[in-house]
C-alpha positions as CSV (number, residue, x, y, z in Angstrom):
1,M,-24.7,82.3,-70.0
2,S,-24.4,82.0,-73.6
3,G,-26.9,82.6,-76.7
4,D,-27.0,86.3,-76.3
5,D,-28.2,86.8,-79.6
6,A,-31.4,85.1,-79.1
7,Q,-34.6,86.9,-77.9
8,L,-36.9,86.2,-74.8
9,T,-40.6,86.5,-74.9
10,I,-42.9,87.0,-71.9
11,V,-46.3,85.3,-72.5
12,R,-49.2,85.5,-70.0
13,A,-51.1,82.2,-70.5
14,C,-54.4,81.3,-69.2
15,L,-55.8,84.6,-69.0
16,R,-59.3,85.2,-67.3
17,D,-61.3,87.6,-69.3
18,G,-58.4,89.3,-71.1
19,E,-56.7,89.8,-67.6
20,G,-54.1,88.1,-65.4
21,G,-52.6,84.9,-66.5
22,S,-49.4,83.1,-65.7
23,P,-46.1,85.1,-66.7
24,T,-44.1,82.5,-68.7
25,A,-40.8,83.1,-70.3
26,V,-40.4,81.6,-73.8
27,M,-37.1,81.2,-75.7
28,E,-36.1,80.0,-78.9
29,E,-33.7,77.1,-78.6
30,T,-30.1,78.2,-78.1
31,P,-27.1,76.7,-76.8
32,L,-27.4,76.9,-73.2
33,S,-26.7,74.3,-70.3
34,D,-29.3,73.1,-68.1
35,D,-28.0,75.2,-65.1
36,E,-28.3,78.1,-67.5
37,R,-31.9,77.1,-68.3
38,R,-32.7,76.9,-64.7
39,R,-31.7,80.4,-64.2
40,V,-34.0,82.0,-66.7
41,P,-37.2,81.7,-64.5
42,A,-35.3,83.2,-61.7
43,L,-34.0,86.1,-63.6
44,M,-37.5,86.7,-65.3
45,G,-39.4,86.4,-62.3
46,T,-41.5,83.8,-63.8
47,S,-42.3,80.2,-62.5
48,H,-41.5,78.4,-65.8
49,A,-39.4,78.9,-68.8
50,V,-40.1,77.0,-72.2
51,F,-37.4,76.6,-74.9
52,V,-38.8,76.2,-78.3
53,S,-37.2,74.7,-81.4
54,A,-39.5,74.9,-84.4
55,H,-39.1,73.7,-88.2
56,D,-41.3,72.7,-91.1
57,G,-41.8,69.0,-91.1
58,A,-43.1,66.8,-93.9
59,D,-46.8,67.0,-92.4
60,G,-46.4,70.6,-91.2
61,P,-45.0,72.7,-88.7
62,V,-43.0,70.8,-85.8
63,A,-42.0,72.4,-82.4
64,R,-39.9,70.6,-79.8
65,L,-40.4,72.0,-76.3
66,R,-38.2,71.9,-73.1
67,F,-39.8,73.1,-69.6
68,F,-37.8,74.4,-66.8
69,T,-38.1,75.8,-63.3
70,A,-35.5,76.8,-60.9
71,E,-35.2,73.4,-59.7
72,G,-34.8,71.6,-63.2
73,E,-36.4,70.3,-66.3
74,L,-39.9,69.1,-66.4
75,P,-41.4,66.4,-68.7
76,A,-44.4,68.5,-69.3
77,C,-45.9,72.0,-68.4
78,G,-49.6,72.6,-69.6
79,H,-49.6,76.5,-69.3
80,G,-46.1,76.5,-70.9
81,T,-47.4,74.6,-73.8
82,I,-50.0,77.3,-74.1
83,A,-47.6,79.9,-73.9
84,A,-45.4,78.2,-76.7
85,L,-48.4,77.9,-78.8
86,A,-49.1,81.7,-78.4
87,F,-45.4,82.4,-79.1
88,L,-45.6,80.3,-82.5
89,A,-48.7,81.8,-83.6
90,E,-47.4,85.4,-83.1
91,R,-44.4,84.5,-85.0
92,A,-46.2,82.4,-87.8
93,E,-48.4,85.7,-88.3
94,R,-51.5,83.7,-89.4
95,A,-55.1,83.6,-88.1
96,E,-54.7,80.1,-87.3
97,H,-51.7,77.9,-86.5
98,R,-51.4,74.4,-86.2
99,T,-48.3,72.5,-84.7
100,T,-47.1,69.0,-83.9
101,L,-45.5,69.5,-80.4
102,H,-42.8,67.2,-79.2
103,T,-42.1,67.4,-75.6
104,P,-39.9,65.0,-73.0
105,G,-43.4,63.8,-72.2
106,G,-44.6,62.7,-75.7
107,A,-46.1,64.1,-79.0
108,F,-49.3,65.9,-79.6
109,A,-51.1,68.2,-81.7
110,G,-51.5,71.8,-80.9
111,R,-53.6,74.7,-82.3
112,A,-53.8,78.5,-81.8
113,V,-56.2,81.0,-83.0
114,R,-55.4,84.8,-83.0
115,E,-58.3,86.8,-81.6
116,E,-58.7,90.4,-81.4
117,D,-56.5,91.1,-78.4
118,H,-55.4,87.5,-77.4
119,I,-54.6,84.1,-78.8
120,T,-56.6,81.0,-78.0
121,A,-54.4,77.9,-77.9
122,S,-55.5,74.3,-77.4
123,F,-53.8,71.0,-77.2
124,D,-54.4,67.3,-76.6
125,T,-52.6,65.8,-73.5
126,G,-50.9,62.6,-73.4
127,P,-53.0,59.9,-71.3
128,V,-53.6,60.7,-67.7
129,D,-52.8,57.8,-65.2
130,L,-55.3,57.9,-62.2
131,R,-55.6,55.9,-59.1
132,E,-57.1,56.2,-55.6
133,A,-54.9,58.4,-53.1
134,T,-53.3,56.2,-50.2
135,A,-53.8,56.6,-46.7
136,T,-50.1,57.3,-46.3
137,E,-50.2,60.0,-48.9
138,C,-53.2,61.7,-47.4
139,D,-51.6,61.4,-43.8
140,L,-48.6,63.2,-44.9
141,V,-50.0,65.8,-47.3
142,L,-53.4,66.8,-45.8
143,P,-52.0,68.2,-42.7
144,A,-49.2,70.3,-44.4
145,L,-51.9,71.6,-46.6
146,G,-54.3,72.5,-43.8
147,V,-57.2,70.5,-45.3
148,T,-59.2,69.4,-42.2
149,P,-61.7,66.8,-42.2
150,D,-64.6,69.3,-42.2
151,I,-63.7,70.7,-45.6
152,L,-62.4,67.7,-47.2
153,A,-64.8,66.2,-50.1
154,P,-64.7,62.5,-50.9
155,G,-62.4,61.6,-53.9
156,A,-58.8,62.3,-53.5
157,R,-56.9,60.9,-56.5
158,T,-53.1,60.4,-57.4
159,A,-53.0,61.5,-61.1
160,A,-49.9,61.4,-63.5
161,L,-49.5,63.4,-66.5
162,G,-45.8,63.4,-66.8
163,R,-45.2,63.3,-63.1
164,P,-47.7,62.3,-60.3
165,R,-49.5,64.8,-58.2
166,L,-52.4,64.6,-55.6
167,L,-55.8,65.9,-56.4
168,I,-57.6,67.0,-53.3
169,P,-61.0,68.0,-53.3
170,V,-62.6,70.4,-50.6
171,A,-66.0,71.4,-50.2
172,T,-66.2,75.2,-51.5
173,R,-64.4,77.7,-53.2
174,S,-64.1,79.7,-50.3
175,A,-62.2,76.8,-48.6
176,V,-59.9,76.7,-51.4
177,A,-59.0,80.3,-50.9
178,A,-58.7,80.0,-47.1
179,L,-55.8,77.6,-47.7
180,D,-52.3,78.4,-45.8
181,P,-50.2,75.4,-46.4
182,D,-46.9,74.6,-44.4
183,L,-44.7,74.7,-47.5
184,E,-41.7,73.3,-46.0
185,R,-43.7,70.6,-44.3
186,L,-45.4,69.9,-47.8
187,R,-42.2,69.9,-49.8
188,A,-40.8,67.2,-47.3
189,A,-44.2,65.2,-47.7
190,C,-44.1,65.4,-51.6
191,D,-40.4,64.6,-51.9
192,R,-40.8,61.5,-49.7
193,L,-43.8,60.4,-51.9
194,G,-42.3,61.5,-55.1
195,L,-45.0,64.0,-55.9
196,L,-44.8,66.9,-58.3
197,G,-47.1,68.6,-55.8
198,C,-50.9,69.1,-54.7
199,Y,-53.6,70.4,-56.7
200,V,-56.5,71.3,-54.2
201,Y,-60.0,72.0,-56.0
202,S,-63.5,72.8,-55.2
203,V,-66.3,70.4,-55.8
204,P,-67.3,71.5,-59.4
205,E,-70.6,73.4,-59.9
206,P,-73.3,71.5,-61.9
207,S,-71.9,73.8,-64.9
208,G,-68.6,72.4,-64.3
209,R,-66.9,75.5,-62.9
210,A,-64.4,75.1,-59.9
211,A,-61.5,76.8,-58.1
212,A,-58.2,75.3,-57.5
213,R,-54.6,76.2,-56.3
214,M,-51.5,74.1,-57.1
215,F,-48.7,73.9,-54.5
216,A,-45.4,72.4,-55.9
217,P,-42.6,73.6,-53.5
218,S,-40.6,70.4,-54.7
219,I,-40.1,71.9,-58.0
220,G,-39.4,75.4,-56.9
221,V,-42.9,76.8,-57.3
222,P,-44.6,77.4,-53.8
223,E,-47.9,78.1,-55.7
224,D,-48.7,78.1,-59.3
225,V,-50.6,81.2,-60.9
226,A,-52.1,78.4,-63.3
227,N,-51.5,74.6,-63.7
228,A,-53.2,73.3,-66.8
229,N,-51.8,69.9,-66.7
230,S,-53.4,69.4,-63.3
231,T,-56.7,70.8,-64.8
232,A,-56.4,67.9,-67.3
233,C,-55.7,65.4,-64.6
234,L,-58.9,66.6,-62.9
235,A,-60.8,66.5,-66.1
236,A,-59.8,62.8,-66.6
237,H,-61.1,62.0,-63.2
238,L,-64.3,63.8,-63.6
239,A,-64.9,62.0,-66.7
240,D,-65.3,58.7,-64.6
241,Q,-68.2,60.6,-63.0
242,R,-69.8,61.6,-66.4
243,L,-68.8,65.2,-66.2
244,T,-66.9,65.7,-69.4
245,G,-65.5,69.1,-69.2
246,V,-64.4,71.6,-66.5
247,T,-63.4,75.3,-66.3
248,V,-61.1,76.2,-63.3
249,D,-60.1,79.6,-61.9
250,M,-56.7,79.7,-60.4
251,G,-54.3,82.5,-59.5
252,D,-56.6,84.8,-57.4
253,S,-54.6,84.3,-54.1
254,L,-51.6,85.5,-56.1
255,G,-53.2,88.6,-57.5
256,S,-53.1,87.2,-61.2
257,P,-56.6,85.6,-62.0
258,S,-56.3,82.7,-64.5
259,T,-58.7,80.3,-66.1
260,I,-58.2,76.9,-67.7
261,S,-60.5,74.7,-69.6
262,A,-60.2,71.0,-69.9
263,A,-62.6,68.3,-71.7
264,A,-62.1,64.6,-71.7
265,R,-62.0,63.3,-75.3
266,P,-65.0,60.8,-75.5
267,G,-63.9,57.4,-76.9
268,S,-60.0,58.4,-76.9
269,P,-57.8,55.8,-75.6
270,G,-55.9,56.2,-72.3
271,G,-58.3,59.1,-71.1
272,L,-56.9,62.0,-73.3
273,V,-57.9,65.5,-72.3
274,R,-58.0,68.7,-74.5
275,L,-56.8,71.6,-72.8
276,C,-57.7,75.3,-73.7
277,G,-56.5,78.6,-72.5
278,A,-56.0,82.3,-73.6
279,A,-52.8,84.0,-73.9
280,R,-51.0,87.4,-74.8
281,I,-47.7,88.3,-75.7
282,E,-46.5,90.8,-72.9
283,H,-43.2,92.0,-74.1
284,V,-40.1,90.7,-76.0
285,L,-36.4,91.1,-74.5
286,H,-33.0,90.4,-76.1
287,T,-31.0,88.1,-73.8
288,D,-28.1,90.7,-73.5
289,R,-30.5,92.6,-71.3
290,L,-31.5,89.3,-69.7
291,L,-27.9,88.6,-68.8
292,R,-27.4,92.0,-67.2
293,S,-30.5,91.5,-64.8
294,E,-30.4,90.1,-61.4
295,P,-33.4,88.5,-59.8
296,G,-33.9,91.5,-57.6
297,N,-33.7,93.8,-60.6
298,R,-35.8,91.9,-63.1
299,P,-37.0,93.8,-66.4
300,G,-40.6,94.7,-66.4
């Protein structure tokens, strides 16, 4: 792996009450092959890695982001974007940092505000494409997830923000917590259907609070600690039911509680959503240390 004069930052994205969050590797853009980029999450023990190239544009700061899992590049990653915004705000050393973000999935505005012990980051997603889930999709995916008719709630949707995924509602938070999917069967179903993964969520409370779990074995993430883009998809879906905002708890099954907030933008074309999450810089490593690390001996 090249680029051994660069640094790598671990950011915990989508904290809940200052704790937990999804550990995400954030690295300044450096000459690496795509295969080398895929190695970074595995070496660091994170689900995703974000590569950031920042410069000052005519209208202010601009950052280009690329997202990788061990399986390859993604066009978008919500919690990775929150981690990148926290990284950029820390480097800027300003109370508030605004950036125009460019990703393979599109361009949008991002904002990060430094709080006492964390950074609050928010950004506007691209448009969310929604449709009813087909009978074939449900027949293949629901048994693999272990979602039975007694816990399934109405309203399964296929949502695309970058790549399509299934949104599966279940009746209660306890039903979400009890899921024990067959990941090999789920991967086969998602591969056949061209899905990123499956986001199972509890029917939101009147306050807009819900629990969710995201299973994405097809991209090398059996379960995601926090999946902000799927939460944005959920917010776009719920906007059709006149619920304009949702706060989703994730990560409890993995011992890393996370929370993401999403709100549909009233009157915005194409179902745009604003995502928000808290993040904290955990530590910074030099890549020469990274290169000496093996997946079984990852830096703390």
